[in-house]
N, C-alpha and C positions, 0 to 999 in steps of 0.2 A: 646487760642484766645486773640487777641489784643483788646483793648478798645479804641474806638474813642470818645474823649471828645470835645464837641463843645463850642466855646466862647459864652457867654450869648447873644450877638447880633445875633447869628445864630439860637437860640432856636426856633424862629418862623418858621423856614424852615425844622425842623427835628421832628421826632416822639418822640424822647427822647434825653435829654442832653448828654447821654452816650449810645453808641452802641457797643456790642461785635461782633467781626467779625474774621473769620479765614482767614488769609492772607499768601500767599507765598512770597509776596514782597509788599513794599509800593506802587508800581506801580498800584496795584489793588484797591487802596482806591477810586479813582475817579469813576471807573466803578461801584464799589459797591454802592457808594452814589447815582449816577445817576439812578441805577436800583432799589434802595429801598426807596429813599426819593424824591418823585415827586416835592415837593416845592423847595427843594434844587437843583434839576436838572434844574428847570426853572431859578433859580438864577444863576447857573453855566453857562447856555446857554446865559443869558444876559451879563455876564462877558465876555464870549468868543466872543460875537458880539460887544463888546465895548460900550454897552448901560449903563453899570455901571462902574464907575471908581474905582473898587475894584478888589481884587483877593483873593484867599484863600492860606494859607500857612500851611504846615504840619510840626509840631515840635515833637521831641521825648519826652520821659518822663523827660528829663533833661532841656527841653525848648530850645533845639538846633534845628535850622532850618534844615530840611532834604532837600537837594538840589535835583534838577531833576536828576542829575547824580547818586545820591544815591538811588533813588526810586527803580530802577531795582535790585540793589544789596542788599539792606537792607531788611532782613526778621525780622519782629517784633517778639520779644520774647513773650513767654506765659504771659498773663496778663500785657503786657507793655501798658502803656497809651500813645496814640498819640493824640496830640492836633490839632484841626482844628481851625484856627483863621483867621479873615479877615485882609487883607493888603490893606490899602488905598493908592492910588497913584494919581498923577495928575500934 
């Protein structure tokens, strides 16, 4: 199981600062979060609608950004830590 670790600014939207999850690819992270974290799902929807000038970024255990192209191909290793961090733009 991979471990999703959230940036401290996102702790108010999640039930725990770290969540363990079984993933076949990184592409499943967003659906997992929307299905299990209702406050974060609302935040993600606001981002999608452009109501918030932020976005979320997924980084691997080395701090490297996982691109959208890699989402489908990358299967997290057992106990790999994936970081969810906010990305401010504007």
